[in-house]
The first five atom37 places (N, CA, C, CB, O) and aatype in JSON, in Angstrom:
{
  "aatype": [12, 10, 0, 6, 7, 1, 15, 13, 0, 6, 9, 0, 6, 10, 1, 7, 1, 5, 9, 15, 16, 19, 12, 12, 12, 19, 0, 3, 10, 19, 6, 1, 7, 10, 19, 5, 13, 5, 0, 15, 17, 19, 6, 12, 11, 2, 5, 0, 12, 9, 6, 0, 0, 4, 0, 1, 10, 1, 13, 15, 14, 10, 16, 14, 9, 11, 6, 0, 10, 14, 8, 6, 9, 16, 13, 7, 6, 9, 1, 10, 19, 9, 0, 1, 9, 1, 15, 5, 14, 6, 11, 1, 11, 0, 0, 0, 15, 7, 1, 2, 10],
  "atom_mask": [
    [1, 1, 1, 1, 1],
    [1, 1, 1, 1, 1],
    [1, 1, 1, 1, 1],
    [1, 1, 1, 1, 1],
    [1, 1, 1, 0, 1],
    [1, 1, 1, 1, 1],
    [1, 1, 1, 1, 1],
    [1, 1, 1, 1, 1],
    [1, 1, 1, 1, 1],
    [1, 1, 1, 1, 1],
    [1, 1, 1, 1, 1],
    [1, 1, 1, 1, 1],
    [1, 1, 1, 1, 1],
    [1, 1, 1, 1, 1],
    [1, 1, 1, 1, 1],
    [1, 1, 1, 0, 1],
    [1, 1, 1, 1, 1],
    [1, 1, 1, 1, 1],
    [1, 1, 1, 1, 1],
    [1, 1, 1, 1, 1],
    [1, 1, 1, 1, 1],
    [1, 1, 1, 1, 1],
    [1, 1, 1, 1, 1],
    [1, 1, 1, 1, 1],
    [1, 1, 1, 1, 1],
    [1, 1, 1, 1, 1],
    [1, 1, 1, 1, 1],
    [1, 1, 1, 1, 1],
    [1, 1, 1, 1, 1],
    [1, 1, 1, 1, 1],
    [1, 1, 1, 1, 1],
    [1, 1, 1, 1, 1],
    [1, 1, 1, 0, 1],
    [1, 1, 1, 1, 1],
    [1, 1, 1, 1, 1],
    [1, 1, 1, 1, 1],
    [1, 1, 1, 1, 1],
    [1, 1, 1, 1, 1],
    [1, 1, 1, 1, 1],
    [1, 1, 1, 1, 1],
    [1, 1, 1, 1, 1],
    [1, 1, 1, 1, 1],
    [1, 1, 1, 1, 1],
    [1, 1, 1, 1, 1],
    [1, 1, 1, 1, 1],
    [1, 1, 1, 1, 1],
    [1, 1, 1, 1, 1],
    [1, 1, 1, 1, 1],
    [1, 1, 1, 1, 1],
    [1, 1, 1, 1, 1],
    [1, 1, 1, 1, 1],
    [1, 1, 1, 1, 1],
    [1, 1, 1, 1, 1],
    [1, 1, 1, 1, 1],
    [1, 1, 1, 1, 1],
    [1, 1, 1, 1, 1],
    [1, 1, 1, 1, 1],
    [1, 1, 1, 1, 1],
    [1, 1, 1, 1, 1],
    [1, 1, 1, 1, 1],
    [1, 1, 1, 1, 1],
    [1, 1, 1, 1, 1],
    [1, 1, 1, 1, 1],
    [1, 1, 1, 1, 1],
    [1, 1, 1, 1, 1],
    [1, 1, 1, 1, 1],
    [1, 1, 1, 1, 1],
    [1, 1, 1, 1, 1],
    [1, 1, 1, 1, 1],
    [1, 1, 1, 1, 1],
    [1, 1, 1, 1, 1],
    [1, 1, 1, 1, 1],
    [1, 1, 1, 1, 1],
    [1, 1, 1, 1, 1],
    [1, 1, 1, 1, 1],
    [1, 1, 1, 0, 1],
    [1, 1, 1, 1, 1],
    [1, 1, 1, 1, 1],
    [1, 1, 1, 1, 1],
    [1, 1, 1, 1, 1],
    [1, 1, 1, 1, 1],
    [1, 1, 1, 1, 1],
    [1, 1, 1, 1, 1],
    [1, 1, 1, 1, 1],
    [1, 1, 1, 1, 1],
    [1, 1, 1, 1, 1],
    [1, 1, 1, 1, 1],
    [1, 1, 1, 1, 1],
    [1, 1, 1, 1, 1],
    [1, 1, 1, 1, 1],
    [1, 1, 1, 1, 1],
    [1, 1, 1, 1, 1],
    [1, 1, 1, 1, 1],
    [1, 1, 1, 1, 1],
    [1, 1, 1, 1, 1],
    [1, 1, 1, 1, 1],
    [1, 1, 1, 1, 1],
    [1, 1, 1, 0, 1],
    [1, 1, 1, 1, 1],
    [1, 1, 1, 1, 1],
    [1, 1, 1, 1, 1]
  ],
  "atom_positions": [
    [[117.91, -8.67, 33.94], [117.36, -10.01, 34.11], [116.49, -10.41, 32.92], [116.56, -10.08, 35.41], [116.42, -11.58, 32.55]],
    [[115.81, -9.42, 32.34], [115.03, -9.71, 31.14], [115.93, -10.19, 30.01], [114.24, -8.47, 30.69], [115.6, -11.12, 29.28]],
    [[117.08, -9.55, 29.89], [118.04, -9.92, 28.85], [118.56, -11.34, 29.03], [119.21, -8.95, 28.83], [118.98, -11.98, 28.07]],
    [[118.53, -11.83, 30.27], [118.94, -13.2, 30.56], [117.83, -14.2, 30.25], [119.36, -13.32, 32.02], [118.04, -15.41, 30.35]],
    [[116.65, -13.69, 29.88], [115.53, -14.56, 29.56], [114.68, -14.96, 30.75], [0.0, 0.0, 0.0], [113.88, -15.89, 30.67]],
    [[114.86, -14.27, 31.85], [114.08, -14.6, 33.05], [112.64, -14.12, 32.89], [114.72, -13.98, 34.31], [112.37, -13.1, 32.26]],
    [[111.72, -14.88, 33.48], [110.3, -14.53, 33.45], [110.01, -13.46, 34.5], [109.41, -15.78, 33.68], [110.82, -13.19, 35.38]],
    [[108.84, -12.86, 34.39], [108.42, -11.87, 35.39], [108.37, -12.52, 36.77], [107.04, -11.27, 35.03], [108.74, -11.9, 37.77]],
    [[107.91, -13.77, 36.82], [107.82, -14.48, 38.11], [109.2, -14.69, 38.71], [107.11, -15.84, 37.92], [109.39, -14.51, 39.92]],
    [[110.16, -15.06, 37.89], [111.52, -15.27, 38.38], [112.13, -13.97, 38.89], [112.4, -15.86, 37.28], [112.76, -13.93, 39.95]],
    [[111.93, -12.91, 38.13], [112.46, -11.61, 38.53], [111.82, -11.17, 39.85], [112.22, -10.55, 37.43], [112.5, -10.68, 40.75]],
    [[110.51, -11.35, 39.95], [109.8, -10.98, 41.18], [110.35, -11.74, 42.38], [108.29, -11.25, 41.04], [110.58, -11.15, 43.43]],
    [[110.56, -13.02, 42.21], [111.09, -13.84, 43.3], [112.5, -13.39, 43.7], [111.09, -15.32, 42.9], [112.79, -13.23, 44.88]],
    [[113.35, -13.18, 42.71], [114.73, -12.78, 42.99], [114.82, -11.39, 43.63], [115.53, -12.79, 41.7], [115.7, -11.13, 44.45]],
    [[113.91, -10.52, 43.25], [113.92, -9.15, 43.76], [113.05, -8.96, 45.0], [113.47, -8.21, 42.67], [113.06, -7.89, 45.61]],
    [[112.29, -9.99, 45.38], [111.4, -9.87, 46.52], [110.24, -8.93, 46.26], [0.0, 0.0, 0.0], [109.82, -8.18, 47.14]],
    [[109.72, -8.97, 45.04], [108.61, -8.1, 44.61], [107.43, -8.94, 44.15], [109.06, -7.14, 43.48], [107.55, -10.15, 43.96]],
    [[106.31, -8.28, 43.98], [105.13, -8.92, 43.39], [105.33, -8.94, 41.86], [103.81, -8.16, 43.79], [106.0, -8.07, 41.3]],
    [[104.73, -9.93, 41.21], [104.82, -10.0, 39.74], [104.24, -8.73, 39.12], [104.06, -11.25, 39.21], [104.8, -8.2, 38.16]],
    [[103.13, -8.24, 39.66], [102.5, -7.03, 39.11], [103.45, -5.83, 39.18], [101.21, -6.71, 39.87], [103.45, -4.99, 38.28]],
    [[104.25, -5.75, 40.23], [105.21, -4.67, 40.36], [106.28, -4.77, 39.28], [105.87, -4.68, 41.75], [106.66, -3.76, 38.67]],
    [[106.76, -5.97, 39.04], [107.77, -6.18, 38.0], [107.19, -5.82, 36.63], [108.27, -7.65, 38.01], [107.85, -5.17, 35.82]],
    [[105.96, -6.24, 36.38], [105.32, -5.94, 35.09], [105.17, -4.43, 34.9], [103.95, -6.63, 34.99], [105.39, -3.92, 33.8]],
    [[104.81, -3.72, 35.94], [104.66, -2.27, 35.85], [106.01, -1.6, 35.6], [104.02, -1.71, 37.14], [106.11, -0.65, 34.82]],
    [[107.06, -2.1, 36.25], [108.4, -1.54, 36.04], [108.86, -1.78, 34.61], [109.4, -2.16, 37.03], [109.43, -0.89, 33.98]],
    [[108.6, -2.97, 34.09], [108.98, -3.29, 32.71], [108.17, -2.44, 31.74], [108.77, -4.8, 32.42], [108.71, -1.95, 30.75]],
    [[106.88, -2.27, 32.01], [106.03, -1.45, 31.14], [106.59, -0.02, 31.07], [104.57, -1.43, 31.66], [106.6, 0.59, 30.0]],
    [[107.04, 0.5, 32.19], [107.62, 1.84, 32.2], [108.87, 1.88, 31.32], [107.97, 2.26, 33.64], [109.06, 2.85, 30.58]],
    [[109.7, 0.86, 31.39], [110.9, 0.79, 30.56], [110.55, 0.69, 29.07], [111.77, -0.4, 30.97], [111.21, 1.3, 28.23]],
    [[109.51, -0.08, 28.76], [109.05, -0.2, 27.37], [108.58, 1.15, 26.86], [107.92, -1.25, 27.24], [108.94, 1.58, 25.77]],
    [[107.76, 1.81, 27.66], [107.2, 3.1, 27.24], [108.3, 4.14, 27.01], [106.21, 3.62, 28.28], [108.19, 4.97, 26.12]],
    [[109.34, 4.09, 27.81], [110.45, 5.03, 27.67], [111.42, 4.62, 26.58], [111.19, 5.16, 28.98], [112.38, 5.34, 26.3]],
    [[111.19, 3.47, 25.95], [112.03, 3.02, 24.86], [113.33, 2.36, 25.31], [0.0, 0.0, 0.0], [114.25, 2.21, 24.51]],
    [[113.41, 1.98, 26.57], [114.63, 1.38, 27.1], [114.64, -0.14, 26.99], [114.81, 1.78, 28.54], [115.69, -0.77, 27.06]],
    [[113.46, -0.72, 26.82], [113.31, -2.18, 26.67], [112.34, -2.42, 25.53], [112.81, -2.86, 28.01], [111.33, -1.72, 25.41]],
    [[112.63, -3.39, 24.7], [111.75, -3.77, 23.59], [110.63, -4.68, 24.11], [112.55, -4.48, 22.46], [110.91, -5.65, 24.81]],
    [[109.39, -4.38, 23.77], [108.26, -5.22, 24.12], [108.43, -6.59, 23.48], [106.92, -4.57, 23.68], [108.8, -6.69, 22.31]],
    [[108.17, -7.64, 24.23], [108.24, -9.0, 23.72], [106.82, -9.55, 23.59], [109.11, -9.91, 24.67], [106.06, -9.57, 24.56]],
    [[106.46, -9.99, 22.4], [105.11, -10.5, 22.15], [104.75, -11.65, 23.08], [104.99, -10.95, 20.7], [103.57, -11.87, 23.36]],
    [[105.74, -12.38, 23.56], [105.48, -13.52, 24.43], [104.98, -13.1, 25.82], [106.73, -14.35, 24.57], [104.49, -13.94, 26.57]],
    [[105.1, -11.84, 26.16], [104.66, -11.37, 27.47], [103.14, -11.36, 27.61], [105.2, -9.98, 27.73], [102.62, -11.56, 28.71]],
    [[102.43, -11.14, 26.5], [100.97, -11.07, 26.53], [100.46, -11.85, 25.32], [100.45, -9.57, 26.52], [100.87, -11.58, 24.19]],
    [[99.56, -12.8, 25.56], [99.01, -13.59, 24.44], [98.45, -12.67, 23.36], [97.9, -14.55, 24.94], [97.87, -11.63, 23.66]],
    [[98.62, -13.06, 22.11], [98.17, -12.25, 20.97], [96.69, -11.89, 21.05], [98.45, -12.97, 19.67], [96.31, -10.76, 20.77]],
    [[95.86, -12.86, 21.44], [94.42, -12.56, 21.51], [94.14, -11.54, 22.59], [93.61, -13.85, 21.77], [93.25, -10.7, 22.44]],
    [[94.89, -11.6, 23.69], [94.71, -10.61, 24.75], [95.22, -9.25, 24.31], [95.44, -11.06, 26.02], [94.62, -8.22, 24.64]],
    [[96.33, -9.23, 23.56], [96.82, -7.96, 23.03], [95.76, -7.3, 22.16], [98.12, -8.18, 22.22], [95.52, -6.1, 22.26]],
    [[95.14, -8.08, 21.3], [94.11, -7.55, 20.41], [92.92, -7.0, 21.19], [93.64, -8.62, 19.44], [92.4, -5.94, 20.87]],
    [[92.49, -7.73, 22.22], [91.36, -7.26, 23.04], [91.72, -5.98, 23.79], [90.92, -8.35, 24.04], [90.9, -5.07, 23.89]],
    [[92.93, -5.91, 24.31], [93.36, -4.72, 25.04], [93.44, -3.52, 24.09], [94.74, -4.95, 25.72], [92.98, -2.43, 24.42]],
    [[94.01, -3.73, 22.91], [94.08, -2.65, 21.93], [92.69, -2.15, 21.55], [94.82, -3.13, 20.67], [92.48, -0.94, 21.44]],
    [[91.76, -3.07, 21.35], [90.39, -2.67, 21.0], [89.73, -1.88, 22.13], [89.55, -3.92, 20.66], [89.05, -0.88, 21.88]],
    [[89.94, -2.32, 23.35], [89.37, -1.6, 24.5], [89.97, -0.21, 24.62], [89.6, -2.39, 25.81], [89.26, 0.75, 24.91]],
    [[91.27, -0.1, 24.39], [91.93, 1.21, 24.44], [91.39, 2.13, 23.34], [93.46, 1.05, 24.28], [91.19, 3.32, 23.57]],
    [[91.14, 1.58, 22.18], [90.6, 2.38, 21.08], [89.2, 2.87, 21.4], [90.59, 1.56, 19.78], [88.85, 4.02, 21.14]],
    [[88.39, 1.99, 21.98], [87.02, 2.37, 22.34], [86.99, 3.4, 23.46], [86.22, 1.15, 22.75], [86.22, 4.36, 23.42]],
    [[87.84, 3.19, 24.45], [87.81, 4.03, 25.65], [88.82, 5.18, 25.6], [88.08, 3.19, 26.87], [88.94, 5.96, 26.55]],
    [[89.53, 5.28, 24.5], [90.48, 6.38, 24.26], [91.5, 6.52, 25.39], [89.73, 7.69, 24.08], [91.73, 7.62, 25.91]],
    [[92.1, 5.41, 25.76], [93.17, 5.41, 26.76], [92.72, 6.05, 28.06], [94.39, 6.12, 26.22], [93.44, 6.85, 28.66]],
    [[91.52, 5.7, 28.48], [91.04, 6.19, 29.77], [91.9, 5.58, 30.87], [89.54, 5.84, 29.98], [92.8, 4.79, 30.58]],
    [[91.65, 5.92, 32.14], [92.4, 5.25, 33.21], [92.28, 3.73, 33.08], [91.89, 5.71, 34.6], [91.36, 3.23, 32.43]],
    [[93.18, 3.01, 33.71], [93.23, 1.56, 33.55], [91.98, 0.83, 34.01], [94.4, 1.02, 34.28], [91.59, -0.17, 33.41]],
    [[91.34, 1.3, 35.08], [90.19, 0.57, 35.62], [89.06, 0.4, 34.61], [89.67, 1.28, 36.85], [88.56, -0.71, 34.46]],
    [[88.62, 1.45, 33.9], [87.57, 1.23, 32.89], [88.0, 0.27, 31.78], [87.16, 2.56, 32.28], [87.19, -0.5, 31.27]],
    [[89.27, 0.31, 31.42], [89.77, -0.61, 30.4], [89.71, -2.03, 30.94], [91.23, -0.25, 29.97], [89.26, -2.95, 30.25]],
    [[90.16, -2.22, 32.17], [90.13, -3.55, 32.82], [88.71, -4.07, 32.89], [90.74, -3.48, 34.24], [88.46, -5.24, 32.6]],
    [[87.76, -3.21, 33.26], [86.36, -3.61, 33.38], [85.74, -3.99, 32.04], [85.56, -2.48, 34.01], [84.77, -4.74, 32.0]],
    [[86.29, -3.48, 30.94], [85.78, -3.78, 29.61], [86.34, -5.08, 29.05], [86.09, -2.64, 28.67], [85.93, -5.52, 27.97]],
    [[87.26, -5.69, 29.77], [87.95, -6.89, 29.29], [87.58, -8.11, 30.13], [89.47, -6.69, 29.31], [87.07, -7.96, 31.24]],
    [[87.85, -9.32, 29.61], [87.63, -10.52, 30.41], [88.46, -10.47, 31.69], [87.98, -11.79, 29.6], [89.55, -9.9, 31.71]],
    [[87.93, -11.06, 32.75], [88.58, -10.95, 34.07], [89.98, -11.53, 34.13], [87.73, -11.63, 35.1], [90.78, -11.13, 34.98]],
    [[90.3, -12.47, 33.24], [91.62, -13.1, 33.29], [92.75, -12.2, 32.78], [91.6, -14.38, 32.49], [93.92, -12.48, 33.02]],
    [[92.41, -11.13, 32.09], [93.42, -10.18, 31.63], [93.79, -9.29, 32.81], [92.92, -9.33, 30.41], [92.92, -8.71, 33.46]],
    [[95.08, -9.21, 33.08], [95.54, -8.49, 34.27], [95.87, -7.02, 33.98], [96.77, -9.18, 34.85], [96.05, -6.62, 32.83]],
    [[95.93, -6.25, 35.05], [96.36, -4.86, 34.91], [97.76, -4.8, 34.33], [96.31, -4.14, 36.28], [98.07, -3.91, 33.53]],
    [[98.62, -5.73, 34.73], [99.98, -5.76, 34.2], [100.0, -5.95, 32.7], [0.0, 0.0, 0.0], [100.76, -5.28, 32.0]],
    [[99.18, -6.86, 32.2], [99.11, -7.07, 30.74], [98.6, -5.82, 30.04], [98.2, -8.27, 30.41], [99.12, -5.44, 28.99]],
    [[97.59, -5.19, 30.62], [97.06, -3.96, 30.04], [98.14, -2.9, 29.98], [95.84, -3.45, 30.85], [98.33, -2.24, 28.96]],
    [[98.84, -2.74, 31.07], [99.89, -1.71, 31.15], [101.01, -2.0, 30.14], [100.47, -1.64, 32.58], [101.52, -1.08, 29.51]],
    [[101.39, -3.26, 29.98], [102.43, -3.62, 29.02], [102.0, -3.29, 27.59], [102.76, -5.1, 29.13], [102.79, -2.74, 26.82]],
    [[100.77, -3.61, 27.23], [100.29, -3.34, 25.87], [100.19, -1.84, 25.63], [98.92, -4.01, 25.62], [100.57, -1.35, 24.57]],
    [[99.68, -1.1, 26.62], [99.62, 0.35, 26.48], [101.02, 0.93, 26.33], [98.9, 0.99, 27.7], [101.24, 1.84, 25.52]],
    [[101.96, 0.42, 27.09], [103.34, 0.89, 26.99], [103.9, 0.63, 25.59], [104.23, 0.21, 28.05], [104.59, 1.48, 25.02]],
    [[103.6, -0.55, 25.03], [104.06, -0.86, 23.67], [103.47, 0.13, 22.68], [103.69, -2.31, 23.27], [104.18, 0.63, 21.81]],
    [[102.19, 0.4, 22.81], [101.53, 1.33, 21.89], [102.14, 2.72, 22.03], [100.0, 1.38, 22.17], [102.44, 3.38, 21.03]],
    [[102.31, 3.16, 23.25], [102.85, 4.5, 23.48], [104.31, 4.62, 23.07], [102.69, 4.87, 24.94], [104.79, 5.73, 22.83]],
    [[105.02, 3.52, 22.99], [106.43, 3.57, 22.6], [106.6, 3.72, 21.09], [107.15, 2.32, 23.08], [107.7, 4.02, 20.62]],
    [[105.53, 3.51, 20.35], [105.58, 3.62, 18.9], [105.19, 5.05, 18.52], [104.63, 2.58, 18.21], [104.08, 5.48, 18.83]],
    [[106.07, 5.79, 17.87], [105.83, 7.21, 17.6], [104.47, 7.52, 16.97], [106.89, 7.73, 16.7], [103.79, 8.45, 17.41]],
    [[104.06, 6.76, 15.97], [102.78, 7.05, 15.31], [101.61, 6.76, 16.24], [102.64, 6.22, 14.03], [100.59, 7.45, 16.18]],
    [[101.73, 5.77, 17.1], [100.68, 5.44, 18.06], [100.67, 6.43, 19.22], [100.84, 4.01, 18.58], [99.62, 6.75, 19.76]],
    [[101.87, 6.91, 19.61], [101.97, 7.84, 20.72], [101.17, 9.1, 20.43], [103.45, 8.2, 20.99], [100.48, 9.62, 21.32]],
    [[101.24, 9.62, 19.19], [100.49, 10.82, 18.83], [98.99, 10.58, 18.93], [100.86, 11.27, 17.41], [98.26, 11.44, 19.44]],
    [[98.53, 9.43, 18.46], [97.11, 9.11, 18.53], [96.65, 8.99, 19.97], [96.82, 7.81, 17.77], [95.58, 9.47, 20.33]],
    [[97.46, 8.34, 20.81], [97.12, 8.16, 22.22], [97.06, 9.5, 22.93], [98.14, 7.24, 22.92], [96.15, 9.74, 23.72]],
    [[98.01, 10.39, 22.65], [98.06, 11.68, 23.3], [96.87, 12.55, 22.92], [99.34, 12.38, 22.96], [96.39, 13.35, 23.73]],
    [[96.4, 12.41, 21.68], [95.29, 13.23, 21.23], [93.94, 12.6, 21.51], [95.43, 13.49, 19.76], [92.91, 13.22, 21.28]],
    [[93.94, 11.35, 22.01], [92.69, 10.69, 22.31], [92.03, 10.05, 21.11], [0.0, 0.0, 0.0], [90.88, 9.62, 21.19]],
    [[92.76, 9.98, 19.99], [92.2, 9.35, 18.8], [92.32, 7.84, 18.91], [92.91, 9.85, 17.52], [93.09, 7.31, 19.7]],
    [[91.53, 7.19, 18.1], [91.59, 5.72, 18.05], [92.93, 5.25, 17.55], [90.48, 5.15, 17.16], [93.65, 5.97, 16.87]],
    [[93.26, 4.0, 17.9], [94.54, 3.41, 17.48], [94.6, 3.25, 16.0], [94.77, 2.08, 18.15], [95.6, 2.77, 15.46]]
  ]
}
């Protein structure tokens, strides 16, 4: 459905799921390298804030990262950006070792 250009909301509606569930499923596919991250999924400024929070908190669990960000940034957006970072070989090593991005 992503390949057809459908939004997360459309996929959620068609599948009878919550948008957050669809975003988490897509994030898993991105992290595994099965789907390419699309910049349009998360605003660039939000991507930058999420990356900075991950660097500061060294990829801690999602809740501390969420708490460090503006309330409008969702767990789904955080998970998507983390998945993109982890899907990149050079970033994956840094994330696994707890080093900054």
